N, C-alpha and C positions, 0 to 999 in steps of 0.2 A: 478656445478649447481644443482638446486633442481629437482628431478625426481618425477612425480606424476604418479602413476600406480594403477588403481582400488581403489580409495579413500585412497591410502597409499602414503605418501611422504617420501623421504629419499635422502641422499647423498651417492655417490659411492666412495668417497675418500678412506675409509678403506678397500675397496674391491681390490684396486690395489696391486698386488703382490701375490694374492691368485690364485690357479688353478681353471679352469672352473669346475662347478659342485658343488662348495662350497656352503653350505646353511648358510645363515646369518639371524640374528634376528634383527629387527628394534628396537633400544632403544630410549629413550627420546632424542629429539633434532634431530631425523632422522639419527642418526649415525648407522652404521652397525657393528655388532659384530658376529664372527663365532659361530655358534650354536653348543653346546656341546651335543653329542648323549646321550640321557637318555632313559633307558629302560622303556617303557610304561607299567604302571600297568593296569591290566584288571579286577580289583576287582569290579569295578562298573557295568560291563557287566555280572556278574555271574547270577543275578536274571533277568530273561526275561520271557515275556508272550508267549502265544502260538497263539494269534490271535489279530489283530488290529481293528477288526470290531466294538468293543464297545468304541473305543477311538474317542472322538469328539473334533474337533478343535474349541473351544469357546473362545480362548484367555485368559483363567483363569488358565491354567495349570501351568504357570510360576509365582512364587511368587516374583522374582526379577523384579522390574521396570527399566525403561530406566535411571532414576536418580541414582538408585543404582549401575547400571553397570558403569555409568559415574564416579561415586565416587570411585569405585574400580580401574578404569583406572587412575584417578587423583593421587591416592595413590601410583601408580607405580606397582600395582600387575600384573604379567605377564599373557599372554593370556591363558596359560595352566591352571593356577589357576582360572581364570574366567570361563573357560569351565567346570572345575570341580564343581564350585559353582552352575552353571546353571543346571548341571545334578542332584545335590543334591536338589535343590529347585524346580524341576520339579515333579509334582504330577503324571504325566502319563508315565514317562520314564521307570519305572519298569514293567508297563504293556505292553510295546511294545515288538515285537519280536526281536530276536538277530540282524537280518538284519537291522530292522528299527532303532535299537540303534546305530549301526555302521554308518548308514546314518546321524542320528541326530548329532553324535559326529564330523563327517567330515564336516558337514555343519557349526557348531559352531566354529570349529577350523579355517576354512577358513575365518570366519567373524572376530574373536577376535585375533588369533594368527598372528602376523606380522612377517611371515617367508618368505624369498626370496631366491631362488636358481638361480645363475647366470650360464647360459649355453652358449656354443660356438655357434654362429650363423651359421646356415646351410640353404640350400634351402628348406628342409622340414619344419623346424621350421618357417621360414619367410613366406613361402607360406601359411602354416596353420594359422598363425597369421593374415595375410592380408585377407585371405578368411573369417575368423571369425569375424574380426573387421571392415574392410573397403573393401568389395568385389567390390564395384564400381570403386575403384582406379585401380584395376587389371582386369577389364572387367569380373568379376565373373569366373576367371580362377581357377579351383579347383586344389588342389595339386596333385591328381592322374592324371588329364589331363596334367599337367605340366610334370610329370614324363614319360607319354607316348610321349610327344613332344620330350624330350631329347633322348628317346630310338629310336623313328622313325627317328629323324634327324641325328643319327649316330654320336653324338658329342663325340669327344675324343681329347687328346693332339695332337697338331701338325696340327689341321684342320684350314682351312681358311673359316670362317663362315661369312654369311650376316645375320644380325638380324634386323628385322623391328618390333618394339613393342611399344605400348602405355600403358604399365602395370607398370608405375612408376620405370621401370628398374629392375623388379623382374626376367623377362625371360633372360635378359642380364647377370644379376648376376648369374643365374643358369648355363648359358652356360659357363661363366668364371670359375666358381667353378669346373665344370666337365673338362674343358681344362686345368686347373692347371697352367696357366700362359705360356703355350707353344702353339704356333700357332698365328694366327691373327683373329681379329673380326672387321668387319665394321658394325657400328650401323647407320641405316638409320633413320632419324628423320624428323618429320614435324615441321613447325614453326621456331622460332628463334634459338633454341638450344636443345640438348638432355636432357631428364629428367632421372635422376639417383638417385632418393631418396632411393629406396630399395637397389640399388647396394652399396651405401655407408654403408648400415647396415651390409654387409657381413664382413667388415673389412679386405679387401684384402690388401696385401702389395703393394708398389708403382710399383714394377716390373710387376704386372698384368696388370697395365694400359699403359705400354710402347707400347704394340702391339694392343691397343684398338684405332680404328679410327672411325671418324664420318663423315657422308655425308648427306646433305639435300635432301629430296625428291623432292624439287622444281627444282633441277638441274639434275635429272636423265634423262629426255628426251633429254636435250641438250648434255649430255655425250654420249647417245646412237646415236644421230644424228651427232656427231662430231663437234658440235658448242659450246662445253663447254670452257668457258674462265673465269678466275677470273679477278678481277680488276688489274690494273697494280701493280705488287708487288713492294713495296718499297725497296730501297737498304738496306744495313746493317744499323742497328739503329745508329751506331757510325758515319757514313758518314752523315746521316740525322741531327744528333746532331751538327756536325761541321758546316753544311750549316746554321742551325738555329742560332748558335752562331754568325757567321759572319754577318747574316742579323740583328740580335739583336744588335750587336756592332754598325752597321750603324745607326740604329734607335736611339740608346742611344747617339750617337754623335749629331744627329739632335736635340734630345730632350734637351741636355745640351746647345747647341747653342741657342735654342729658349729661354730656361730658362735664359741664360745670358742677352739676348736682353730684355726680359721682366723685369728682375730684376735690370736693371740699373736705380737707383733712381735719381730724379732730385736734383739739388744742394740745393734748398730751403728745400725740404723734409729731406735731409741728415743733414742739419744744426740744424733742430728742434729735431732729435732723440737723446735721452740721451744714455750714455755708458751702463747703466744697461739694457735699452731696447734692445740695439744692441746685448748684450750677450744673452738674452732670445730669441731673434729672431734667433740667430745662432744656439742655442740649438734645437729649434723647427725644423729648417730646416735640421739639422743633423739627428734628429729622423725620419723625413719624408723620407729622402733619404734612411736611413737604412730599413724603412718599405717597401719602394718601391722595394729596391733591393731584400729583402727576398721574397716579393710577386712575383717578376719576376723569382726568382730561383725556387720557388714552381710551377709556371706555366710551366716553362721549363721542370721540372721533370715530371709533369703530362702529358704533350704532349709527352714526350719521352716514358713514360710507356705505354700510349695509342698506340703509334706507334709500340713499341715492341710486345704488345699483338696482334695487328692487323696483324703484319707480321708473328707471330707464327701461328695464326689461318689459314691465307692463305696458309702458308707452309703445315700445316696439311691437309688442304682441298685438296691440289695438290697431296699429298701422298696417300690420300684415293682414289682420282680420278685415279691415276696410278695403284692402286691395283685392282680397278673395271674394268679398261680398259683391263686388262689381260684376264678377262672372264673365270677364272678357279677356282671359289669358290667351296668348298667342300660341301656346303650345304646352305639351306636357311630356315629361320624360321620367320614366320609372325604371329604376335598376336596383332592386332590393332583394334581400334574402327571404322576404315574406311572400305569401301566396299573392299573385298579382291581381286576381279577379275582384276581391272586395276593395282593394286599393284603387284600381282603375275606375270601377263603377262609382265610387264616391268622388274621386278627384276630377272626373270628366264633367261633373256638375259646374266646375269653376272655369271651364274652357269655352271660349266663344265658338260659334258655329264656323264651319269651313276652315278649321285649324287642324294641324297634324298632331298625332300623339304616338309615342314609341315606348314599348315595354320590352325590357331585357329580362331574360331568365336563363339560368344555366342549363335547365332541363325543358324538354319539349312538352311534356304532359300538362303542367299547370297552364301554359300558354294555349294549349288546345282547348282546355276547359274554359278559359277566358275568351277565346275566339267564339265558341258556341254560345256563351252567355251574351256576348255582344250582338251576335246575329239574331238572338231571340229578342233582346231589348230593343234593338233598332237605334237609330240616331247616329250611325257611323257608316261610312262607305269606304270602298277601296281597301278592305281589310286584307292584310298579307302577313303570313307567317313564313319567315325565312331564316336560313342558315348560311353564313358566309364560309367559304372554303379558302384556306390560305396554304401556300407552299413557298418556302424560301429557296432561292437559287444562289449558288456560288458563281460569281462572274469574275474569272481570272483568265489571263492569256492561255489558250490552248487547254483549258480545263474548267470550262463552264458547265455546270450540271446542277440538277436539283439536289438539295442537301439531304443527307441520309435520314436525319431526324426531322420530323414535322409535327405540328400541333394536331392533336386528335380531334379537337372541337373547340369552338370559341363561343358556344352559347347560341341562343335563338332570340329572334326579334319579331315582335308582333307590332305592326304599324297600321295606321288608318287615318281617316280624316272625319272630323265631327260634322254633323249636319243637324238642323232644328228637328227636335223630336216632338211630333204632335200626338199627344197620348190618346185623345179622343178618336182621331182618324185611324190611328194604329190599331186600337181595339176593334173598331168596326170592320176594318180591312181584314184583321186576322180571322174574325168570325165568317166573313164572307169567303175568305180563301178556304177555310175548313169545309164549308158547304159545297164549294165548287170542286173540291178534291175528289168526291165520289160522283160518278156519272148518274144522271137522272134515271137511266134505264135500270141500273142496279138498285137504286133506291126504291123504285116502284116494285121490283121483284121481291125485295126484302119485306115490303109492306104486304104483299099478297100472300105471303107464306102463312100456312095455319099455325096457331099457337100450339 
């Protein structure tokens, strides 16, 4: 299929078989060809000015027009040669400083040189790409914040993780990558089904998805209360098919008997029909019967496929419910657009004691409310509400400095560790703590006061 990326279109057919990191050049017709390494000549950058203050961008410094550049492209001249001609026809290029010349060449190469490097997908590349292009789809989750989540969640191979996210499957993919296909993951999802658009971009093998389960959020409360039931599971699809065939056979017999009664012609009508007309009628009837039979077969197959899919889906749902009922998950990660407090309080029930949990939110206020609720409830220690600060630096010879633009915020993280919650002791300790808050001397004075 045709791939369009930054005003450039191409086909990836010729890339199959090459190693990751190979640089390709887009030729005419959108085909890719491996680029041959050519030593860059630096003759054009020998003459350089000492100051840029006298250079004015009036749009008249470049002698080549858009039509000239288009004509060069139509002739099939490569991007490197076009850049060279742009440099030669620029009146201000030699007056620019060496750094400004390098910047100008890089800018023109990016515009006119159709060069593509194919890299292996990873969490860092995908998170950077999503944050730069479509941050709304991942709830403005910055890549350094995602790295903090993976570290605080103590994610490693062999874990049993619960992941609740509405970040297009990016967080789920990051967890799967770090676990390396070992362990099990239960993805909690809202709505009709899980979204895994970003997860599919990682290119995981099929074995990674064998231990990936999903469970709907709408059935969490019923699972906790013990009233969770799926609809009556159908028997094996083969048995259902046999029952259907028997019932269909009976209906077919009825239909044929009805057709026989309907198709009994009167003697007068039979005498009037010619033999040629009879043959035509017989052919039409045979075609109709074949068409009906094919249609019935297709309907049977469609019904059977639907039943098999439904049966498999319910089977997976029961497997996920059985894993959650064990209440021994090794960690919990929440990164969703919903309010974190009810989500976290319900999902923490499935996490074993002495296990980490991490909650991401784009805003601080919902996590503050979640923090206070957890402190009141108990059962958690080492609660931390944090925000990571990120600044990018340009590192080049003689011009390393912080970049002019930086991210305003990458969201907030609430992390902690679960402990066993003893409800009886916690209630008595709370009442004792309330009594001890007020000194005995003050209590006596309040009692002695007249009404």
